C-alpha positions, 0 to 999 in steps of 0.5 A, a space after each residue: 559110746 563104750 563097747 563094753 559095761 562092767 556087770 551091773 551088780 559089781 559096779 553098783 557094789 564097787 563104786 557108789 559109796 550110798 549103798 548102806 545098808 545092813 542087809 545086803 540083798 534088800 536096798 531102798 527105793 532110793 538108794 537104788 534110784 541113786 546108785 542107778 543115776 550115779 553110775 549112769 550119770 558118770 558113766 554117760 557123761 558126754 555122747 553124741 545120740 542120733 535119733 527121731 524127734 518125736 512129741 516135742 513140745 517147747 512150753 514158755 518155761 523156755 525148756 524144750 521137750 520131746 524123744 528121741 527114737 529110732 525102729 526099735 526105742 526111743 528116749 527122753 530128750 531135753 534142753 533146758 532154757 540155759 542152752 536152747 537160748 544159746 542156740 538156734 533150734 528153729 528147725 526142730 520139728 516131729 520127724 527129723 532127724 537131729 544128733 546131739 551132744 549132753 549126757 544121761 539125766 535121771 530124774 529120781 522122784 519118777 524114776 525114769 532118765 532121760 538125755 539133757 542134750 547142749 548140742 543140737 543139729 539136724 542130721 543130713 543136708 535134706 535137714 541142714 537145707 530145711 533148716 535153712 529155708 525155714 530161718 531164711 523165711 524166717 528173717 525175710 519177714 523182719 526185714 533182715 535181708 531189705 535192701 534199703 537197709 544196706 549202707 554203702 561201701 566206702 570207695 577208698 576205705 583206709 582200715 579194714 577189718 578182716 574176720 576169719 581164720 588167721 591160719 585159712 586159705 581165705 585170708 590168705 587170698 585175701 591179702 595177694 588180692 589186696 596187696 595187689 590191688 592196694 597196697 596202702 590199706 590198713 588190715 585188722 585180722 580178727 581171728 575166729 572160728 569159722 566151723 565148730 561148736 563155737 564159732 558162730 559164737 565167735 563171728 557174732 563176738 567179732 562184729 560186735 567187738 569191731 564197732 568198739 575198735 578205738 580205731 574204727 575200721 571202714 569195712 569189715 569183711 566176713 570169710 572163710 573159703 569153700 566147704 560143705 553145708 555143714 563146714 559153713 554152718 556157722 555162717 547161716 546163725 542166726 546170731 551171725 545174721 542178726 549181728 550184720 544187720 545191727 553192725 553200724 560198720 558196711 560188712 562184705 560177706 565173701 564165704 565160699 565158693 561161687 555155688 555157696 549162698 548163706 545167710 550172712 550173703 543175704 543180710 551183709 550190705 555187699 555179698 562176693 562169691 568168694 574171699 578173692 572178690 571180696 577183696 576186689 568189691 573191698 579196693 579198686 585197682 590202683 593200677 586203673 585208677 592211676 590210668 583213669 588220673 592219667 587219662 584226665 590229666 591227658 585230658 584237662 593238658 588238651 583242653 588248656 591248650 585247645 583253651 590257651 589257643 583260643 584266647 590268643 585268637 581271641 587276643 589277636 582279634 581284638 588286637 586288629 580292631 581299630 579301638 586298641 590298634 589307633 585309639 586316638 582316631 576313635 577318639 578324633 571320631 568322637 569328638 567330631 560326631 560331638 561337636 555335630 549333635 551340639 551344633 545341632 542342639 543349638 540349632 534346635 534350642 534357637 528356633 524353639 524360643 523364636 516359635 515360642 516367642 510368636 506363640 506368645 506374641 498372638 496369646 498375648 493379643 487374643 487376651 487384649 482382645 478380651 480385657 474389659 479395660 481394654 474397652 474403657 479407651 475407646 470412651 465407655 466407663 464401668 460404674 459402681 455402687 458405693 458397695 463396688 458392685 458394678 451399676 448394670 440397672 437405674 433400678 439398682 440405685 437410687 436419688 442421693 446415691 453415690 457411684 464411681 465410673 472408671 474412665 479409659 483413665 482415671 476414675 469419677 465420684 457422682 451423687 445420682 439426682 435423677 434416674 431415667 
């Protein structure tokens, strides 16, 4: 802020072209107000002001109204919607001490002046911790920290985008570890500011831009070195957190030192304690992979050698079997068995035929005994009427009827002359 001022009278008369009254000792209210507006808005175009928030109001219009006060004075303040949408104001509440960058804005119709803030942030680590907790609770409620949303990292990435300051120690540490562990990796450094007024916006834009690269990276690494909570505050920005959450590419967050925890760390698909650990989590150690492959090669060699020895033993065992060693002897044994089986079959078939013949003779004799025609051979006959019906009762015929008698040899036709 300026430490000395010109007198109001000299400033108003020498710099303000709006003073045009005929009587220099009397001016209108409008002229006076416009002169004050001209003077204050020019004199206090850009300044930092700190104080305690009071009378906070956030209507549906999107503008933010409040007053800043200290032990002896207070001044009205406003953040217009265009700036409020760009800033993260979740921390703002009555009683909070803040500091902001803005200018004096005079509202002539009511004769009041106010601070028009373009930037606002809490003062002190306690206020930042409060803002951190409030945003943490909000993002947690929306599921941005949910483990089920986190994407797995590729085991062997080929292309990596590193979003960081190109001149910081973080990129040097990262590249040193990557080159030591896995040299065949394409690294795209996306330069951004990692602290300061525009850093959060740049980091957010860089994350979204990675998805539009012609050669899309397999992994995004967002990293910077350690610092105070104020230095790391860009990585607690809601815009950066949502960009990481919405990224279709897996994101590793390696911000600060081991004790530093940012909201970006919690949203990311993987958190690394430092930029160096981000490199270690990104790629495997090539020496370890080589040793693993060599060990696997040795195990495969031993396994193949063991299988070869076993196969040779099996081959020797099979070669010693009679069927291999003396194949004709086995064939002759089979032929002998086949001849003996044929003899047994022929013998059994002859026995079966003889038994069948004997059984047939017995059945024939039984049939002959049951044949009624055999009785005729012993002198008996069968008599039938003219219709061929067997006559077993004299009442079946009458005198003059013809009857036929079948004898053992031939038959006779008779006419009935008498019935007894």
